[in-house]
N, C-alpha and C positions, 0 to 999 in steps of 0.2 A: 482477575477479582469476580468478574461477573461469571465466568465458568464456574468458579468454586460455590458461587451462590445459586447455580443452577438458572441463572437469567438469560436464556437463548436470545430473547428478544433485543437485549441490551447489546449482546455480542454482534447481531447479525446487523442492527440497526446501525450500530457505531462504525463497523468496518466497511459495510456496503457505502453507508452515508459519508464517510471520510473519503473513500475513493471518489465518489461523486463530487463532494466538496472541494476535493484536490484540482479536478479538471474545471468544474463548474465556476465555482467562487475563487480559488486562487489563481488559476491561470486566466480567467477572465479579468480579474481585478488587475494583474500584472500586465495583460495585453493593454489596458486602458491607459497605464503609466508609460510604456513604451512597447514599440514593436519588438516581438520576440524572434530572433533568428533561430532556425532549425537547420538539421542536416540528415543526410541519408541514414547515419549510423543510429540515429534517434528512432528513426521509423523502423527500419528493416531488421534490427537486432532487439534493442529494449522494448520498442512499442510492440511489436509483434509477439514478443515473450508475454507481455502483460496481457495481451488478447489472449495467449493460449493458456497462460494460468488462470485467468477468468473463466475461460470455456471448461477447463477441467473442474473448477469448483462449481460451475453450474451444473454439470454432470452428476458430479458427486451428491449433490443437493436434492436432485430430483426425486428421490425415494422419501424426502422429508426430514432426513436426520443426515448428520455427518457424524460418524463414531471415530474411535482413536486409530483405527486402522487405517481409515481415510485422511485422518489428521497426520498420519505419518507419512502417506503420499503427499500431501502439500508440503510437509516440513522437507521431505527429500527433494522435491522440485526447487524448494528455495535454496537449498545448500549446493545442489548441482549446478544451479544458475549462478551462485557466487564462485564457484570453481571455475565455470566457464567465462567468468569476466577476468578471473586470475590468468587463465590459460590466454585469453585474447589480449590482455596485457602484455603477456611475454613475447607474442609474435606480433610486433608492432605494424610490421608492413603488410600483413595478409589482413583481408576484411572478413570479420565474424559476424555473419548474419543469423537470422532465425533458423535458416536451412543447416547451417553449421552447428546450431545449437541442438537441432532435433537429432544429427547424427552423432554429435557429442553426448547426447543422453542415451540414445540406443544401442551405441557401440560401446558404452560404459567407459568412455575416454577419462571421466570425472576421476576414475580410481588413479590413474597415472599422475593426474595433475596432484591429487591429494599426497601421492607418496612422493612427488618432485618436492612440493611445498614442505613436506615434513623434513627433507633431507636439507632444503635451503634453510628453514628456520635454525636447524641445529649449528649451522655455520656461522650465524649472526654473531655480533660483538655481544658481550655480555653486557646487561641493563645495569646501571649505577642503582645499587640496592636502596640507598638512601631516597632516591627519586621514586623508584618503584613502590616504597613504602607509603610515601606521601600520597601518590597517585591510588593506592589500594584503599587508604583512609577516606579520601575523598569520594572515590566511586562507592564504597559501602555507606557512607553517610547519604550521597545522592539517591542511591537505590533505596534505601529505608524511606527517604521522603518521599519518593515517587511511589511506594507500594501504599505508604500511609494516605497520600494524597489520592490514589485509586481508589482506596477503600471508602473514603470519604465521598468521593464523587459518585460510586455505585450506589453506596447507602441512600445518600440524599437523592439520587435519580430514582431509586425505588420509591422512596418516601412520596415524592411529588407525583410519580406514576400512579400510586394507589389513592393519595389524597385528591388527585384533581380527574381521576379517570381515564388518563391518559395512557395508551398502550407503552409496554417498555420499547418495542420497536421503534416507535416515533420519538420517544426521548433520545434513544441512542443516535436515531439519524439526525434529528434537527439541532439538539442541543449537544450532546456528548460528541458527536463526529465534528461538528465545528470546532469544538475546544480542542480536540486532539487534532485537528488540522492547522491550528493557531502556529505551531512551530514551522510547519512548512510554508505558511503565509510569510511569517518573518524573514525566512531564509530567502523565499522567493522574490519578495519586494527588494531585498538588499542585493540580490544576484542581478536582477533586471536593472537597478539603476547604475550598476557598474558595469553592466555589459556582459555578464558572464551567464549568459543564455544557456550555455551547455549545463551549467549547475542548477539552474531554474528546472529545465525539462528533465535532466536526471533525477532530481530531487522528488518531483511529480511521480514519474513513472516507477521509480525505485521504491517509492513509499508505497504505491498502489500495489506493486509486486509483493511487498513484504506484508502488508495488510493482509491480503488473501492467503498467501502461501505459509508466510511465517507466524504471524499473530493468530490467524484463524486456526492455522495447523495445531498451535499450541494448545489453544482454547479448546479444540476438540478431543484433543488428546488427554486433557484433564477430565472432561466430561462431555458425552455426546451434546452436540448442538442441535436442538430442533428447529428445522427451517419451516416457517408458517407458509401457507398458500399465498398469501399477499406478497412476500418476498420472492416465491418462484415466478409470479404472474406479472409483478410489477418492479420490484426493486432490482432485482438480479439483472432482468432485461435492460432496465433502466441504466443500471452501471455499464452493461455492454454497449448500449447506444451512446453514451457520452465517451467511453472510451475509443469507440471507431469514429466518431466524429472528431474527437481529439487528434487520432492520427491522419484524418483527412485534412486538418487544419495544418498540421505539421508539413504534410507533403505539398500542401497547396502554396506555391511560390517560395517554399522553404522558408516560411514565416508565418507567426500568427499576428494579425494585425488588430487595431482597435474595434473594428466593425465584428470580427470574430469573437473577440473579447466580450462584445455587448452580446452577441448570439448567445454565448456559454453561461453569462451571468443571466440572463432572461430565461434561459432554459433552467437554469438551477432555481431560481424563485418559482417556476411554474411548477417544477418538480415537487417542491416542498409544500406549496399550496394544495396539490392535487392529494399528495399522501396525507395531509392534515384533513383535507376535505372527505376522503375516502376512510378516515379513521384507522390508517394502515398502523 
């Protein structure tokens, strides 16, 4: 919706802010509730891919605009990542880390996965048509409500931005980003209470990868997204710093403890205060 309105500041602020909130706010809160156990795959496969996607985004944004061709590049990276996950799921005993992802990408192995996936889907049992119709209706209603809610959110955000003289980027960064991160917060708190640490970390890393590659890719495909200087010099580097720190904490003792959660929360609060002080 923000892309259709030409509101580049909202897009950039929301997506970068959401990625930072996922790590600083959500992981920070969850680490205060309970120690989060981590493992090697979280770091060497998905964690490194998250950094890889963020660096690609940063490089594409350096000229101050991300156009539809660059949006297609981001979308391609996302779908290749999904195919890579499907491939790594099929071969259980073999470890698939970032190096394997790069070779999978460069050698175009995702084409084979896509072809095999299509063949397997054709062999699956037929879905009950009655159940399918019900799910379709529910999905259609949910999608309509989501689109309407998104339009209300963007319209009101733009109104407050103009009424109070607050930049679109900061509105997206401080308010919309936190709002769009609430589902991750709910899922993560539930996961950490039940001891499902892999779901928690997978949720955060997967959301961050999807925000940059899928959501930003679609947004820039709809309309070119302007990248302000403040985003290049502060917001995107801050996102990279939070991401790297997150991976450092994952590796340290293969757990994220309460003291590290306090560090993440403190840095997140300081990040928002500095952004507001600088008028970003």
